[in-house]
Structures are given as C-alpha cells and as structure tokens.
C-alpha positions as CSV (number, residue, x, y, z in Angstrom):
1,M,0.0,0.0,0.0
2,I,2.8,2.4,0.9
3,K,4.6,1.7,-2.3
4,K,1.5,2.3,-4.4
5,T,0.8,5.6,-2.6
6,L,4.4,6.7,-3.2
7,L,4.2,5.8,-6.9
8,L,0.9,7.5,-7.4
9,V,2.1,10.8,-5.8
10,L,5.3,10.7,-7.8
11,A,3.3,10.2,-11.0
12,L,1.1,13.2,-10.2
13,L,4.0,15.5,-9.3
14,F,6.4,14.6,-12.1
15,A,4.0,13.8,-14.9
16,Y,4.5,17.3,-16.4
17,P,7.7,19.2,-16.8
18,V,8.4,21.8,-14.1
19,I,8.6,25.4,-15.4
20,A,11.4,27.2,-13.6
21,Q,10.5,30.4,-12.0
22,N,12.8,33.4,-12.1
23,V,14.8,34.1,-8.9
24,S,13.3,37.4,-7.5
25,Q,15.3,40.4,-6.6
26,K,14.8,39.7,-2.9
27,E,16.0,36.1,-3.5
28,K,19.1,37.4,-5.3
29,K,19.9,39.5,-2.2
30,I,19.5,36.4,0.0
31,L,21.9,34.5,-2.2
32,K,24.4,37.3,-2.0
33,S,24.2,37.3,1.8
34,V,24.8,33.5,1.9
35,A,27.8,33.9,-0.4
36,S,29.4,36.7,1.6
37,N,28.9,34.8,4.9
38,N,30.2,31.4,3.6
39,S,33.7,31.8,4.9
40,E,32.4,32.8,8.3
41,A,30.0,29.8,8.3
42,L,32.9,27.4,7.6
43,Q,34.8,29.0,10.5
44,F,31.8,28.6,12.7
45,L,31.6,24.9,11.7
46,E,35.2,24.3,12.6
47,K,34.6,26.0,16.0
48,V,31.6,23.8,16.9
49,V,33.2,20.6,15.6
50,N,36.2,21.2,17.8
51,I,34.0,21.2,20.9
52,N,33.5,17.5,21.8
53,S,29.8,16.8,22.1
54,G,29.6,13.0,22.3
55,T,26.1,12.1,23.6
56,L,27.5,11.2,27.0
57,N,29.6,14.3,27.3
58,L,26.8,16.2,28.9
59,E,28.8,19.4,29.5
60,G,30.2,19.4,25.9
61,V,26.7,19.0,24.4
62,E,25.5,21.9,26.4
63,T,28.5,24.0,25.5
64,V,27.8,23.5,21.8
65,G,24.2,24.4,22.5
66,K,25.2,27.6,24.1
67,V,27.4,28.6,21.1
68,F,24.5,28.0,18.7
69,G,22.0,29.7,21.1
70,E,24.1,32.9,21.2
71,A,24.3,32.9,17.4
72,F,20.6,32.5,17.1
73,E,20.0,35.4,19.6
74,E,22.2,37.6,17.3
75,I,19.7,37.1,14.5
76,G,16.6,37.9,16.4
77,F,15.6,34.5,17.9
78,T,14.9,33.8,21.5
79,S,16.9,30.7,22.6
80,T,16.2,28.3,25.4
81,W,18.2,25.5,26.9
82,I,15.9,22.6,28.0
83,P,17.8,20.3,30.4
84,L,16.7,16.6,30.7
85,P,16.3,15.0,34.2
86,A,19.7,13.9,35.7
87,E,18.6,10.3,35.9
88,M,18.4,10.1,32.1
89,N,22.1,10.8,31.7
90,R,21.5,13.0,28.7
91,S,22.3,16.7,28.4
92,G,19.3,18.6,27.0
93,H,18.0,20.4,23.9
94,L,18.4,23.8,22.4
95,F,15.3,25.5,21.1
96,A,15.3,28.9,19.4
97,E,12.2,30.7,18.2
98,T,10.9,33.7,16.4
99,V,7.2,34.5,16.9
100,G,5.0,36.0,14.2
101,T,1.8,35.7,12.4
102,K,2.7,35.3,8.7
103,G,3.5,32.4,6.4
104,K,3.9,28.7,7.2
105,K,4.9,27.8,10.7
106,L,8.3,26.1,10.4
107,L,10.1,23.6,12.6
108,L,13.8,23.1,11.7
109,I,15.4,20.0,13.3
110,G,19.0,19.2,14.0
111,H,21.1,17.7,16.8
112,L,24.1,18.8,18.8
113,D,25.5,15.4,19.9
114,T,27.8,13.1,18.0
115,V,28.9,9.5,18.3
116,F,32.5,10.5,19.2
117,E,32.9,10.6,23.0
118,K,35.7,12.4,25.0
119,D,37.9,9.3,24.8
120,S,37.7,9.1,21.0
121,P,41.0,9.8,19.2
122,F,38.9,11.6,16.5
123,Q,38.4,15.1,18.0
124,K,39.5,17.9,15.6
125,F,38.4,19.5,12.3
126,E,41.3,19.1,9.8
127,K,41.2,20.3,6.2
128,V,42.3,17.7,3.7
129,N,42.1,20.2,0.8
130,D,39.9,23.0,-0.3
131,T,37.0,20.5,-0.8
132,L,37.1,18.1,2.1
133,A,37.7,18.3,5.9
134,H,37.9,15.4,8.4
135,A,35.4,16.5,11.1
136,P,34.0,14.4,13.9
137,G,30.2,15.1,13.6
138,G,30.8,17.6,10.9
139,N,28.6,15.8,8.5
140,D,26.3,14.1,11.1
141,M,25.3,16.7,11.8
142,K,26.9,19.9,13.0
143,G,27.2,20.9,9.3
144,G,23.4,20.7,8.9
145,D,23.0,22.8,12.0
146,V,25.3,25.5,10.6
147,V,23.3,25.4,7.3
148,V,20.2,26.2,9.3
149,L,21.9,29.0,11.2
150,Y,23.4,30.7,8.1
151,A,20.4,30.3,5.9
152,L,18.4,32.1,8.6
153,K,21.1,34.7,9.0
154,A,20.8,35.5,5.3
155,L,17.1,36.1,5.7
156,Y,17.6,38.2,8.8
157,E,20.2,40.4,7.1
158,N,17.6,41.2,4.5
159,G,14.8,41.9,6.9
160,L,12.8,38.8,5.9
161,L,12.3,37.2,9.3
162,N,10.0,39.9,10.5
163,D,6.8,38.3,11.6
164,A,8.0,34.8,10.6
165,Q,7.0,31.8,12.7
166,I,10.0,29.5,13.1
167,I,11.1,27.1,15.7
168,V,14.7,25.7,15.6
169,A,15.0,22.5,17.6
170,F,18.5,21.0,18.1
171,T,18.3,17.9,20.3
172,G,21.2,16.8,22.5
173,D,20.7,13.0,22.4
174,E,19.8,12.0,18.8
175,E,22.7,9.5,18.6
176,S,21.6,7.7,21.7
177,T,18.1,8.8,22.6
178,G,17.2,9.4,26.3
179,K,14.6,7.2,27.9
180,P,11.7,7.4,28.4
181,L,10.9,8.9,24.9
182,S,7.9,10.5,26.4
183,V,10.3,12.8,28.2
184,S,13.2,13.2,25.9
185,R,11.0,13.9,22.8
186,K,8.1,15.8,24.5
187,D,9.4,19.3,23.6
188,L,10.1,18.3,20.0
189,I,6.6,16.8,19.6
190,D,5.0,19.9,21.3
191,A,6.8,22.1,18.8
192,A,5.5,20.1,15.9
193,K,2.0,20.5,17.2
194,R,2.5,24.3,16.9
195,S,3.9,24.0,13.3
196,D,2.8,23.4,9.8
197,I,6.0,21.9,8.3
198,A,9.1,20.2,9.7
199,L,12.4,20.2,7.9
200,G,15.3,17.9,9.0
201,F,18.9,18.8,8.3
202,E,20.5,15.3,8.7
203,T,23.2,14.4,6.2
204,A,22.3,15.2,2.5
205,T,22.4,12.4,-0.1
206,G,23.4,14.7,-2.9
207,F,21.8,17.7,-4.7
208,D,19.4,15.4,-6.5
209,Y,17.8,13.6,-3.6
210,A,15.9,14.4,-0.4
211,T,14.2,12.3,2.2
212,V,10.4,12.0,2.1
213,A,10.3,8.8,4.2
214,R,12.4,7.1,6.9
215,R,12.0,3.7,8.4
216,G,11.2,3.4,12.1
217,A,13.2,1.4,14.5
218,S,12.2,-1.0,17.2
219,G,14.1,-3.4,19.5
220,W,13.1,-7.0,20.2
221,A,14.3,-9.7,22.6
222,V,13.7,-13.4,22.7
223,E,14.2,-15.4,25.8
224,V,14.2,-19.3,25.7
225,K,14.2,-21.9,28.4
226,G,15.0,-25.6,28.0
227,K,15.4,-28.5,30.3
228,R,18.9,-28.9,31.7
229,A,20.0,-32.6,31.4
230,H,22.8,-34.9,30.3
231,S,23.2,-34.6,26.5
232,S,22.6,-38.3,26.1
233,G,18.9,-37.6,26.6
234,V,18.5,-34.8,24.1
235,F,15.5,-35.2,21.8
236,S,13.9,-37.7,24.2
237,E,10.4,-37.1,25.5
238,R,11.9,-36.6,28.9
239,V,14.5,-34.0,27.9
240,G,13.3,-32.4,24.7
241,A,15.3,-30.2,22.4
242,G,17.1,-27.7,24.7
243,A,17.2,-23.9,24.6
244,I,19.7,-23.5,21.8
245,F,17.9,-25.7,19.3
246,E,14.7,-23.8,20.1
247,M,16.4,-20.5,19.6
248,S,17.8,-21.7,16.3
249,R,14.4,-22.8,15.2
250,I,12.9,-19.4,16.1
251,L,15.6,-17.4,14.2
252,N,15.3,-19.7,11.2
253,D,11.5,-19.3,11.1
254,F,11.9,-15.5,11.3
255,Y,14.2,-15.7,8.3
256,E,11.9,-17.9,6.3
257,E,8.5,-16.5,7.2
258,V,8.9,-12.8,8.2
259,R,11.7,-11.8,5.7
260,G,10.9,-10.4,2.3
261,E,8.4,-7.5,2.7
262,E,9.7,-4.3,1.1
263,F,11.2,-1.9,3.6
264,L,10.9,-4.4,6.5
265,S,14.1,-5.7,8.0
266,F,15.1,-7.4,11.3
267,N,18.5,-8.3,12.6
268,P,19.5,-10.5,15.5
269,G,22.6,-8.5,16.7
270,M,23.6,-10.4,19.9
271,M,23.0,-14.0,21.1
272,L,24.0,-16.0,24.2
273,G,23.1,-19.6,25.1
274,G,24.2,-22.4,27.4
275,T,23.6,-23.6,30.9
276,F,23.7,-20.1,32.3
277,T,23.7,-16.7,30.6
278,D,24.4,-13.2,32.0
279,Y,23.5,-10.2,29.8
280,D,24.2,-6.6,30.7
281,P,21.9,-4.1,28.8
282,M,24.1,-1.2,29.8
283,T,27.1,-2.5,27.8
284,S,25.2,-4.7,25.3
285,G,27.5,-7.5,26.3
286,G,27.4,-10.7,28.4
287,T,28.7,-14.1,29.2
288,A,27.5,-17.7,28.7
289,F,28.6,-21.0,30.4
290,G,27.8,-24.4,29.0
291,K,29.3,-27.8,28.2
292,S,28.9,-30.0,25.2
293,N,27.6,-32.9,27.3
294,V,24.8,-30.7,28.9
295,V,21.5,-29.8,27.2
296,S,21.3,-26.1,27.1
297,Q,19.0,-24.5,29.7
298,T,18.8,-20.9,28.5
299,A,19.3,-18.8,25.4
300,M,18.7,-15.1,24.6
301,V,18.8,-12.9,21.5
302,R,18.6,-9.1,21.2
303,G,17.8,-7.6,17.8
304,G,16.4,-4.6,15.8
305,L,13.4,-4.2,13.6
306,R,13.0,-1.6,10.8
307,F,9.7,-0.7,9.2
308,I,8.0,2.0,7.0
309,S,4.7,2.2,8.8
310,E,3.0,1.3,12.1
311,E,0.9,-1.2,10.2
312,Q,4.0,-3.0,8.9
313,K,5.6,-3.0,12.3
314,E,2.6,-4.5,14.0
315,N,2.2,-7.1,11.3
316,A,5.8,-8.2,11.7
317,R,5.5,-8.3,15.5
318,A,2.4,-10.5,15.2
319,K,4.2,-13.0,12.9
320,M,7.2,-13.1,15.2
321,R,5.0,-13.7,18.3
322,E,3.3,-16.6,16.5
323,I,6.6,-18.2,15.6
324,V,7.9,-17.8,19.1
325,N,4.9,-19.7,20.5
326,R,5.5,-22.9,18.4
327,N,7.9,-24.4,20.9
328,L,10.0,-27.5,20.4
329,P,9.5,-30.2,23.1
330,K,10.3,-29.3,26.7
331,T,11.1,-25.6,25.8
332,S,9.3,-22.3,26.3
333,A,10.0,-18.9,24.7
334,T,8.9,-15.3,25.1
335,I,9.4,-12.3,22.9
336,S,9.3,-8.6,23.9
337,F,9.5,-5.4,21.9
338,T,10.7,-1.9,22.7
339,D,9.8,1.2,20.6
340,S,12.5,3.6,19.6
341,Y,11.9,5.7,16.5
342,P,8.5,5.8,14.7
343,A,8.4,5.6,10.9
344,M,8.1,8.6,8.7
345,A,5.8,7.5,5.9
346,P,6.0,8.9,2.3
347,T,2.8,11.0,2.5
348,A,1.3,13.2,-0.2
349,G,2.1,16.3,2.0
350,N,5.8,15.3,2.1
351,M,5.8,14.9,-1.6
352,V,4.4,18.4,-2.0
353,L,7.3,19.7,0.1
354,L,9.7,17.8,-2.1
355,E,8.3,19.6,-5.1
356,E,8.8,22.9,-3.4
357,L,12.5,22.0,-2.9
358,N,12.7,20.6,-6.5
359,Q,11.5,24.0,-7.8
360,V,14.0,25.9,-5.7
361,S,16.8,23.6,-6.9
362,L,15.8,24.1,-10.5
363,D,15.6,27.8,-10.1
364,L,19.1,27.9,-8.7
365,G,20.5,25.7,-11.4
366,Q,21.2,22.8,-9.0
367,G,19.1,20.2,-10.9
368,G,15.9,18.4,-10.0
369,V,15.4,16.6,-6.7
370,K,13.9,13.1,-6.3
371,P,12.8,11.1,-3.3
372,F,15.6,9.0,-1.7
373,D,15.0,5.3,-1.1
374,P,13.8,5.0,2.6
375,G,15.3,1.6,2.8
376,R,18.8,3.2,2.7
377,R,18.2,5.8,5.5
378,G,18.3,5.2,9.2
379,A,15.9,6.7,11.8
380,A,16.1,10.3,12.8
381,D,14.4,12.9,15.0
382,V,12.1,14.0,12.2
383,S,10.3,10.7,12.5
384,F,8.9,11.7,15.9
385,V,7.0,14.6,14.4
386,A,5.9,13.0,11.1
387,E,2.5,12.1,12.6
388,Y,1.7,15.8,13.1
389,V,3.2,17.8,10.2
390,D,4.4,17.4,6.6
391,C,8.1,16.6,6.6
392,L,11.2,16.7,4.5
393,D,14.7,15.6,5.6
394,G,18.2,15.1,4.3
395,L,18.8,18.8,3.8
396,G,22.1,19.0,5.6
397,T,25.7,18.9,4.4
398,M,27.4,16.4,2.1
399,G,30.2,14.2,3.1
400,S,31.1,10.6,3.8
401,G,32.1,8.2,6.5
402,A,29.6,9.3,9.2
403,H,30.0,7.6,12.5
404,T,33.6,6.6,11.6
405,P,37.0,8.1,12.2
406,Q,37.1,8.8,8.5
407,E,34.0,11.2,8.6
408,T,34.3,14.1,6.2
409,V,32.3,17.1,5.3
410,N,32.3,18.6,1.8
411,L,33.3,22.3,2.0
412,K,32.8,23.1,-1.7
413,T,29.0,22.3,-1.6
414,F,28.3,24.1,1.7
415,E,27.5,27.4,0.1
416,A,25.2,26.0,-2.5
417,L,23.3,23.9,0.1
418,T,22.9,26.9,2.3
419,K,21.6,28.9,-0.6
420,R,19.0,26.3,-1.4
421,T,17.9,26.1,2.2
422,A,17.6,29.9,2.5
423,I,15.5,30.2,-0.6
424,L,13.3,27.3,0.4
425,L,12.7,28.8,3.8
426,Y,12.0,32.3,2.3
427,R,9.3,30.8,-0.1
428,L,7.7,28.9,2.8
429,I,7.5,31.7,5.2
430,K,6.1,34.1,2.7
431,S,3.5,31.6,1.4
C-alpha cells in the first residue's frame, strides 16, 4: 500500500515538466548574503566541531548548544536550553524561536550530539584540501545545524524574518536517545503540534535527492528456556530439544517467514546460550557458560526491527509472536518489543514539500530533486514529528564516513546547500 501511494504521488508530481521560476530580486539578495557569509560559516563549523559533544559528554553538548544559542540570539531568535532529568544521563536540547503571524509555521530540526565521546581519538576539524575536511560530527550533523543558522542569517540580514513563525530544535541526544521517549521527545513533539512543516537537516544524499520517508526502529528480545539434562537424553520425550535448538528454530523461522516484505528488515545482533547466561543491557554484552555434554537450559537474543509504517511494524510483530509460540518439546520462549523511532511514511504532503524543494533547486541551477530510497536511510528525530506535520529531511551537508574516524564534510558544496535552504525557507514563510 505504501509503495502504491508513493508511486501515485510521484506520478502526479512529475507527470508534467516543471517550469522554472525566475529568482526574484529579494532572493538574489538572499543568495548574495549567503555567499558573503560562507567563509564565516565554515569557520563557525570548525569551531563547533572542535568542541567535543559526544552524547554522554553532557557538558560538551550543552556548550555547543550555548554557542548556537548565542548565534541565534544575534539574528533575532529567543533561545532556550531545556535540560533533561539527571537520571536520564542526557544533556538537553536547544530551542530557538521567532514569533510571528505570517507564512507557514516552520520547525527546523537538527542535533548537537555526535557518536564521538571524549575518549575518541577523532576530535578535531582538519582540512584535507579545499574540498574536504575530516570532522567528527561535521557531516552528522553539525554541518546541517550550521546550514540552518546561516540560511536564517541571510534572511535576517535582508529583513525577511520579521513576523515569521520559526522554531529551531537542536536535540542533544539523537545518537543515543534518552529514555523514556515521552520525556526526551516531548518538547520536539510539542513544537511540531504548533507547526505546519518540519524540515530535517540530517546528512544530505546529494543535490538530486531528499528524504520524504524514513523507516522506524524497534528493538526485540527473545528469551528461551529448556530442560537442563545430560546430553545423552537430548530429543527424548523426557528432555526435549534444549534452549539453543529452540532459539535456532525461532531465528530460522523468522528468516523464512517474516523476511521479504519491502522496507521491512530485522536483525539479531547479539545472542547468548548455554547452561547459564548473563546479559548486561548497559554494555550490550554478556557471558555464557555451557558444556557439550549438557543440554542447554537458556538462550537469549537481542535484535532490531526496521519498518516503514506502524501497520508494517505491528504485522511483523504478530508474525514473530506466532513463531515464538511454536515451541519444540520441553522448551518455552517469550518475545518482547521496545519502541525507539516511529516511521516517517511517504505522505502526499511530504511529496508536495519535495516539489517545493525541487522547484528551488531548478531555479538555482542545481538540478531536480527526487525522493531518496527510505530503505537506505536510518531513523532520525524528524520521525517523531511525522505524525503531526508534513516533513522533509536530508537537507544538511554532504560528506562521507559518518560515525567513523574517516568522517568528512564537503566544503565546496556548503554554500550551494545553504543557498538552497535559504530560498526554500523564504518561499515557505512568505506563502
């Protein structure tokens, strides 16, 4: 159903050639401001990259938030730091807002934290050449945050933010979301309920693609119990199959019976089995003890599930539960699920936003923009608000190697991406 909807909307939007509009005089001034500020923007990017803000470096995340908050204050926004409860072990979020009455109400989403903690050897912004820089979190996603800031600065310098309705939300725990989600994402969801459109500035996938859909993410855990006995009795009516054979059956049936639906994937990422197991959820590690002449008594698996809609998620969960309940002799099994990120479905409203971006891109000579395959994108904060507003994501910087010590940000494309964002924002707030 999702695929048919996406194809239908695409057909309606792209059945006719798009006639490029002329860039207006005001828009030319915006572009000039972006160009004149680009060197400053790249210096600002280097500054914030060089402040470590690994998710668990609470002080570092807040420091980066303060730097951005002061910069937003300078262009007429009111900034607020929203701390999270101490027991969540997460820093907090930066919100900056300008209040008005005209145009679309916009929510611009980014995040301050990175996957590189204080003990990571990858800490500094280093230019490779005029095009690339190695930058921890520069691509994912401090670069996108800077695009937001300097696109808005260009509008501010031309007096175009007067009476605009914009909320900037930079979370501090996107890379490892604080629990419970009802607390860590409350402010983001509340902001969405006051908005018409949400734009996410996660890593761009090139000038010719944007994200209209993202898969959601869920965790799952299977626990199996068997009858501990001498291995000479395995398969007998008295002893049965043991926990490891039962776990093997469950995983194989998942593979054979649940696998195959478009955009649905599930992965068993960690497994323990034996006479005794000990799993530590804080470290995602554990130990197992067993002997070859003892039928296994216990087994456990932890995994992840990706889906494009709540319907797809619930259908997959139902199939997995049914499989878990078909126990081999003398075994029992349970499965549990934990929600993480909801799905961002490819709605008609999202596709209309894509067409707005497509028109801007054509007008700037940057080429057409198509929807990116949601099966190739991970979850992101924009997914939490997709239920409430039309969304578009993937508007941040270009680069490669995100989440690795080889992460780069493309410096040559930075100005062009900021120009595209600035014109898109201008057209939305004046509509």
